[in-house]
Residue, then its C-alpha position, 0 to 999 in steps of 0.5 A: m580742291p582735288s582734280l580727278l580723271k577717270l582713266e578709261n583705258r585702265a581696268v582692274i583684276r583682283l586676285e584673292g587666295p592665300e597663294s596669290r603673292s607666291l603665284l605673282q612672285g614667280l611670274i612678274t618682274n618685281d618683288i611682290e613683297h614690296a606691294t603694301p598698304d602704303a605702296a603700290l608696285y610696278a611690274a610686268l609679265l614678260t615673254p621667256q625671252g624677256k620681251f614685254l607682254f603686260d605691265m601692271i600697277i599692284a595695289t593692296e586691299g586687305d589680303d587681296l591684290l588689285l592689278d591695275v592693267e590695260a582695259d583692252r587687254k584685260a581679258d587676254f591678261m586674265r587668260r594668261l594668268m589662268m594658264y600659270k595658276l594651275r592648282s594654286d589656290v588663288e581666284i582671278i576675279d574681273d573686278d568691275r571697279s574703275v581706275w582714276a587719276l587724282l591730283g591733290g586733295d583726298t577722296e571719300t572712297g577707294v583704294v588710293y595709291a601713289d603711281p610707283r613709276h614716278p613721284d610727279m605722276p598723279k595719285r590713282v584710285i580704284a573705285a566703283e563711282n566717283p571717289a571725290p564728289g565735287a572735284e574738278v575734272l583733271d583735263f586728259a590732255a594735261y595728264e597725257r603731257t605730264r605723263l609724256r614729259l616724265g617718260v611714263p609709257d602707256g602699256s602697249n601704246d608705247m611698248k610693242i608686244e613681244k618685241d621690246f625688251w623690258l629694260e629698253t622700256d626704261a623699266e629700271r628707271l621707273n621702278g619696274v624691275s627687281f634684280t634680287k628677288g629671284c626667278f621670274v618669267g624672262q628673268e634670265l634675259t633681263a639679268r643678262m642685259k642688265h649686267r653683261m650688255t649695254l643698252k642700245k635702244k630704249l623709250l625716251p620722252i621727246a619734244a618737238t621744237d617747231g610743230e606737233l608730233t605724229a604717233g607712228a612717225a619714223i625718227k630720221t638723222n640728217a643723214g637719213k638714217t633711222a633713229g627710231d620711231v614716235r609711239s604716243v603723242n600729245g601736241r609736241f610731247g611724246i614718247a620714242y623708241m630710240r637708238l642711243e647712238y643718235l641722241d646727239d644728232a639733229l633728228t626730225a619725225d615727219g619733217v618736224s625737228i625733235n629733241p630727247i627730253 
């Protein structure tokens, strides 16, 4: 019996037209040629300085590209794509279908794709209506615990817009960047960080050992130094942006002891 959850925080943009792939290829952090009927693609649109702006999961439907994006920022993302579109033969369409998380079983309708960020995440489905009538309801808290324990960020809830460098979001581990595809917005700074620098800060999954986490809490060492901050949470699990030099220290967030997972 499948379990199904409508992801209210996600929405869909559809790209139609013969130049859809070439438009995205020059913009996003991953190689659009790897988005196929058998595999979705995780990628981001960055600032020219290599910092997070929008992330997306890209699935295919025939010749069209379906962008699984943050619902609250969908309109902003569409405006940004229109700015880059210029005279490209591409239609950027506000698709009114929903995104669903699917655990086990099959669907009767919809575009189904594995979450490319981690093999243990539930599959995803783009469909206008419930794509698996009779399925059990997948508990949102259970979905969030899985996501957080795997260190999979939830868009701007975990990644600060125009603040966090893309590689600091753990994008390389999450299959969100290609270093061989050629140019994209922010490519020079991203490549330099990969090849010439050592990451000093990044997103990591954390767990509280003696209580529950609070989103936004500062993470402190015993010596009172700030090691990072907590981003999204669910009970004792969360994602934190942390300075890697303090990973072996005793750490607390609002007085709650924490450990990186």
